[in-house]
C-alpha positions, 0 to 999 in steps of 0.5 A, a space after each residue: 544512505 544518508 553519512 555512509 562516509 570514512 572517517 577523518 576526523 574533519 577536513 583540513 584547511 590545506 590539503 597539501 601540507 596536511 597529505 604531507 604531514 599524513 605521508 611523513 606520520 605513516 611512513 612511522 607507522 602512525 595508525 592516525 596518519 595511515 588512516 589519513 592517508 588512506 582517505 585521501 587515496 580513498 577520496 583523491 585527495 592531494 593523492 591519485 585516487 587509488 581504493 585498493 591503497 586507501 584499503 591497506 592504509 585502512 588495514 595497517 591504522 586498523 590492525 593498531 587498533 584505530 577505531 575510525 580505520 576500523 569503520 573505514 575498513 569495514 565500509 569498504 568490504 561492505 561495498 566491496 572498495 578496493 576489495 573483494 565485497 564480503 559483509 561478514 568480514 565488514 561485520 567484524 570491522 565495524 563490531 571492533 570500530 563499534 565497541 570503541 565508540 564510533 557511531 558510524 560503525 555502531 548505526 553499521 552495526 545495527 543495520 547488518 544485524 536488521 537486515 541479516 547481512 553478514 550476521 545472523 539476523 536479529 532486530 533487537 541487538 540490531 536495534 540496541 546498536 543504533 540506538 548507541 549512535 543516535 544517542 551520540 547525535 548520529 542523525 541518521 540512527 537517530 532517524 532508523 531509531 525512531 522507525 524502529 520504535 514506531 513499528 515496535 507496538 509493544 513499546 509505550 508510547 512508542 509514537 510519541 518517542 519515534 517523533 522525538 527522535 525524528 525530531 533530533 534527526 530533523 534538526 540536523 537537516 536529516 532529509 529522511 527524519 523531515 520528511 518522518 516528522 512531517 507525517 507525524 504531524 500530518 497524521 498526529 502521531 506522537 504530536 498534536 495534528 498540526 497540517 501547517 508543521 507537516 507541510 513546513 517539515 515536507 518542504 525542508 526534505 522537498 528542498 534537500 531533494 528528497 524522494 520519499 518527500 516528493 512522494 509524500 507532499 504529492 499524496 497531499 496535493 492530491 487528496 487536500 491534506 494541509 494544502 488545496 488539493 490540486 491534483 495536476 501539482 500532485 502528478 508533478 511531484 510524483 514525477 520527481 519521485 518517481 524519476 529518482 526511482 521511488 516506487 511508491 511514487 512510480 506506482 501512485 504516478 502509474 494510478 493517475 494516468 489510469 485514472 486522468 487524476 492531474 493528467 490526461 488519461 493514458 493506460 500505456 503510460 499507467 502500465 510503464 509506470 507499473 512495471 518500472 515499480 514492480 520492477 522493484 519489488 513493489 506488491 502494490 504495483 504487482 497487483 495493479 499491473 496484474 489488474 491491467 493484464 486481467 482487464 487488458 487495460 493499457 496491455 493485451 489480455 493476459 490471465 496467466 501474466 495477471 495471475 504472475 503479478 497477482 501471485 509476486 505481490 501476494 507472496 509479499 503479503 499484499 492482501 487484495 493480491 491474495 484475494 485476486 489471486 484466490 479468484 483465478 484459483 477459484 475459476 481457472 484463469 491462468 490455468 490454475 483452478 484450485 478451490 482449496 488454495 483459493 479459500 487460503 488465500 482468501 483467509 489471509 487477505 480476509 485476515 488483513 480486512 480485504 472485504 472482497 475476501 472477506 466477500 468470497 470467504 461469506 458467499 463459500 461459507 454460506 454456500 457451502 462451496 469448499 467448506 462445510 455450510 455455517 450461515 452464523 460464520 458467512 453472516 460474520 465475514 459479511 458484516 466485516 465486508 459490510 463495514 468496508 462499504 462493500 456493497 454484494 457483502 450488504 446485499 448477502 448480510 441483508 438476505 440473511 437478516 431476512 430470514 434469520 439465517 446465522 443471525 436473528 431475523 430483523 427485517 429493519 436491519 435487513 432494510 437498513 443493509 439493501 439500502 446501503 447497497 441500493 445506493 451503491 448501484 446493485 441492482 439486486 438489493 435496488 430491487 429488493 429495496 423496492 419490494 420492501 416499500 411495496 410491502 412495508 417490509 422493515 420500512 414504512 410501506 411507500 409505493 412511490 419509493 417501491 417503484 422508484 427503486 424498480 425503476 433503478 434496478 430496471 435500468 440495469 437490466 435486472 428482470 425481476 424489477 423491470 417485471 414488478 415496474 411493468 406492474 407498477 404502471 399497470 395499477 398505477 401504483 406508486 407512478 401514473 398508470 401507463 399500459 404502454 410502459 406496462 407492456 414495455 417493461 413486462 416485454 423486457 423481462 420477457 426477452 431475458 425468459 422471465 416467465 412471469 413477465 411474459 404471462 403479465 404481457 400476455 394477459 395485457 394483450 388479451 385485455 386488448 391492450 397491446 402497444 
């Protein structure tokens, strides 16, 4: 954390002379001399480094009411420097220094309240103390107060206020604030969107070696935000941040290795980076690591470990992990079958907007599995997932519109939803869309379009589509008549146990059309 330094009212030009003066003043009981001599012992300047001796001197000065010494003593108790670590005692000294207007003490007292360290957690009171320090020009406090305002949706014009506090700190050279201000310009939050200014501020922070700025600039290069897309450059920046321990960058670097984006694909390396971030409690990495164990990607498949990592992330409120853990409970993967628990997790994830959970809830409600059947609720869940592009939800919602279940029957809407799912490659939707074109249901009748969609579905092994495509070739509807191809597709469907296709194939044999 920036500015966690002891307060000594500046640095002297000549340490030897200064220390002699401090020593003389301290021996006469002068509080300022005691504090300054303590500073020398703390940092080992002009005196051998001796943290315990520094604490003794800070205490003498603090007990005389020296505000800066009170702040310094609070820092020593906070970090266990020269004295046993004790957060509550640290808070007592921060409070004394804060009451006398020491910005650093106000900032630390604010952090203590916001984190509940050494004092009962009180976000609002913490923010009040941080604001006091920010108003005195403390850059770290200005940056943190900006973060607080940005997260407080009940404050009017919170984003513009947050950006202004970031600017105050950024102009003092605070790397974190420069990075935050850069993101404001990139997203147009509190300021007019300006990609050039965004990159300029991020580069200022990067030039100070700020790990989060490396991470954010990497994301800009990966996605082409404000700079030309360059995935290799993104990997380079992620790696710099990851080596500094930035969990988000470690996770992103892991994804690059898993997908081969900007680096040679290497699942084992991806897992290694996910693990580093996961060990820091980073929920997104824990979820990704669970997916690796579930699918055997870069590790030996282990459903128990998968469920365990999903659980770690789910307990932090990670929506996709809640959905995936719910699927483990639903199917009994990892030895934890519990439908009621699955539904509970899906509800939590669905409320956060996870499309998989919304689809799973829609299915359960549509089929009456674990809950009362309710087509209207099912349609609502599927609609939310559909809006996010979930193909299976689009297909199910299309079926509900086709049959007027939970929604007013609307064949055009049904066709639209089948088309969206079909274009994502869902075989069932491709088949249904083919049927719609063949019959003119919800769309103008178009036999060539019908055959085209049957073909896409058949190529994925969908037996109904294979049978219908066989019929198209047998009759020349939508495609040139080709009895050999007809027999081929009837046989493919028949081999999957499709009785209608087997009957069709038998009929063509009887007609002497065996190929």
